[in-house]
ROVEXDO-740189 format. One record per residue (C-alpha): residue number from 1; y, z, x. Coordinates in Angstrom, 2 decimals. Last residue first. Example, Ala and Ser with C-alpha at 12.3 -4.5 7.8 and 13.67 -1.06 7.14 Angstrom:
 resi   north      up    east
    2   -1.06    7.14   13.67
    1   -4.50    7.80   12.30
END
This chain:
 resi   north      up    east
  180    1.68   22.40  -33.12
  179   -1.45   20.78  -32.00
  178   -3.56   22.97  -29.56
  177   -3.88   21.91  -25.96
  176   -6.52   20.33  -23.77
  175   -5.89   18.82  -20.34
  174   -8.46   16.43  -18.81
  173   -8.08   15.28  -15.15
  172   -9.48   12.26  -13.22
  171   -8.73   11.17   -9.76
  170  -10.27    7.93   -8.69
  169  -11.98    6.99   -5.40
  168  -12.38    3.40   -4.17
  167  -11.73    4.52   -0.53
  166  -11.48    8.29   -0.02
  165  -14.34    8.30    2.56
  164  -13.56    5.37    4.65
  163  -10.01    4.94    6.08
  162   -8.60    1.46    5.34
  161   -5.46    2.18    3.37
  160   -2.99    4.70    4.66
  159   -0.16    5.32    2.12
  158   -2.32    5.40   -0.98
  157   -0.85    4.83   -4.48
  156   -2.87    2.17   -5.82
  155   -5.84    2.99   -3.76
  154   -6.32    6.36   -5.52
  153   -7.23    4.93   -8.84
  152   -5.72    7.14  -11.51
  151   -7.66    8.68  -14.48
  150   -5.87   10.63  -17.19
  149   -7.63   12.56  -19.91
  148   -5.57   13.92  -22.90
  147   -7.14   16.42  -25.13
  146   -6.16   17.57  -28.66
  145   -7.30   20.75  -30.13
  144   -6.51   21.23  -33.75
  143   -4.10   24.03  -34.62
  142   -1.83   21.83  -36.90
  141   -3.89   19.04  -38.08
  140   -4.71   15.71  -36.40
  139   -4.83   12.87  -38.95
  138   -1.30   11.93  -38.11
  137   -2.32   10.67  -34.56
  136   -2.26    6.99  -35.32
  135   -3.00    4.71  -32.37
  134   -6.41    5.18  -30.91
  133   -8.00    8.81  -31.07
  132  -11.06    9.14  -28.90
  131  -13.67   11.41  -30.44
  130  -14.18   14.61  -28.36
  129  -14.87   16.88  -31.43
  128  -11.34   18.58  -30.88
  127   -9.47   15.15  -30.98
  126   -9.17   12.58  -28.02
  125   -6.45   10.84  -26.24
  124   -7.56    8.70  -23.26
  123   -5.16    7.37  -20.33
  122   -6.54    5.09  -17.87
  121   -4.26    4.35  -14.85
  120   -4.81    1.48  -12.23
  119   -3.11   -1.35  -14.19
  118   -0.16    0.90  -15.59
  117    0.52    2.11  -12.04
  116    0.51   -1.45  -10.59
  115    2.66   -2.68  -13.49
  114    5.14    0.13  -12.96
  113    5.61   -0.83   -9.16
  112    4.85    1.95   -6.68
  111    7.70    3.15   -4.56
  110    8.81    5.59   -7.14
  109    5.44    7.53   -7.31
  108    6.37   10.87   -8.84
  107    8.80    9.53  -11.46
  106    6.56    6.60  -12.28
  105    3.59    9.05  -12.81
  104    5.70   11.23  -15.23
  103    6.83    8.07  -17.21
  102    3.36    6.79  -17.41
  101    2.08   10.18  -18.76
  100    4.87   10.41  -21.40
   99    4.60    6.84  -22.42
   98    0.80    7.05  -22.92
   97    1.42   10.12  -25.12
   96    4.04    8.31  -27.21
   95    1.65    5.39  -27.33
   94   -0.96    7.62  -28.82
   93    1.03    7.75  -32.09
   92    2.55   10.46  -34.25
   91    4.02   12.71  -31.77
   90    6.45   14.85  -33.71
   89    4.02   17.72  -34.25
   88    3.79   18.26  -30.49
   87    0.33   18.71  -29.14
   86    0.28   15.06  -27.93
   85    3.43   15.40  -25.87
   84    2.19   18.54  -24.23
   83   -1.09   16.83  -23.54
   82    0.60   13.85  -21.87
   81    2.67   16.27  -19.63
   80   -0.51   18.22  -18.79
   79   -2.15   14.91  -17.92
   78    0.61   13.95  -15.76
   77    0.48   17.33  -14.07
   76   -3.11   16.87  -13.18
   75   -2.44   13.35  -11.99
   74    0.31   14.71   -9.71
   73   -1.94   17.37   -8.26
   72   -4.58   14.86   -7.47
   71   -1.96   12.67   -5.74
   70   -0.92   15.62   -3.59
   69   -4.65   16.43   -2.70
   68   -4.98   12.69   -1.79
   67   -1.94   12.73    0.31
   66   -3.15   15.73    2.34
   65   -6.50   14.08    2.89
   64   -4.62   10.87    4.11
   63   -2.22   12.75    6.43
   62   -5.18   14.67    7.89
   61   -7.15   11.46    8.41
   60   -4.09    9.91   10.15
   59   -3.86   13.05   12.47
   58   -7.56   13.03   13.21
   57   -7.60    9.30   13.91
   56   -4.68    9.61   16.25
   55   -6.32   12.51   18.17
   54   -9.60   10.62   18.45
   53   -7.79    7.50   19.76
   52   -5.86    9.81   22.28
   51   -8.99   11.52   23.84
   50  -10.66    8.67   25.78
   49   -7.49    7.17   26.93
   48   -6.15   10.69   28.00
   47   -9.30   11.30   30.07
   46   -8.69    7.96   31.90
   45   -5.06    8.84   32.52
   44   -6.01   12.44   33.71
   43   -8.60   10.92   35.98
   42   -5.97    8.68   37.66
   41   -3.84   11.69   38.51
   40   -6.93   13.48   40.06
   39   -6.93   10.84   42.78
   38   -3.49   11.73   43.84
   37   -4.27   15.45   43.83
   36   -7.38   14.85   46.01
   35   -5.52   12.77   48.44
   34   -2.69   15.31   48.70
   33   -5.27   18.03   49.39
   32   -6.95   16.00   52.13
   31   -3.65   15.54   53.68
   30   -2.90   19.20   53.37
   29   -5.99   20.11   55.29
   28   -8.85   22.03   53.56
   27  -10.63   25.07   54.68
   26   -8.09   27.58   53.29
   25   -5.37   25.74   54.98
   24   -6.57   23.97   58.16
   23   -3.95   23.23   60.87
   22   -3.45   19.73   61.80
   21   -1.16   18.27   59.12
   20    1.08   21.29   59.01
   19    1.25   21.59   62.79
   18    2.42   18.10   63.22
   17    5.13   18.57   60.26
   16    6.60   21.57   62.07
   15    6.65   24.99   60.48
   14    7.62   26.29   57.06
   13    5.84   25.70   53.84
   12    4.96   29.33   53.06
   11    1.29   28.63   53.54
   10    1.82   26.97   56.79
    9    3.99   29.74   58.04
    8    1.40   32.23   56.93
    7   -1.41   30.57   58.81
    6    0.62   30.21   61.93
    5    1.29   33.99   61.72
    4   -2.42   34.55   61.40
    3   -3.26   32.37   64.33
    2   -0.64   33.99   66.54
    1   -2.21   37.47   65.79
END
């Protein structure tokens, strides 16, 4: 009876210090339990040192993939803006289409210099046969299909350069509309 009372006191944390260090608790003394807990703290630091770089790479990779999806959508919308301008009867020159696309890209990438965007963007206007139209668009008739293809180099607008996989990639979108 006395042994079980002593055991319950030690488990509850009461009793003298001398008894606590000498009496076994579930087969292990408290001193040994403290040593094991102290050595476990060092193991947690080592485990974190192994896991932290992987977690950081996963987070940065997720940011990069998310940004690439966003850039792809902006290029898609820029192509649509250019095709809308090309479909209007008032558009008489491909420069107007290029200005519409460039203006849209500059609005969506305000931290990128206009010269950088212009140097990394290719804009092509084509008629319904797929022939590139250069300059004058007056030859296109009402109802003719006109396509605008926009290609943007991803590196020019990328936030986190250096991750492989998306390096040297370009986003290309073609939008076709009928001439008004």
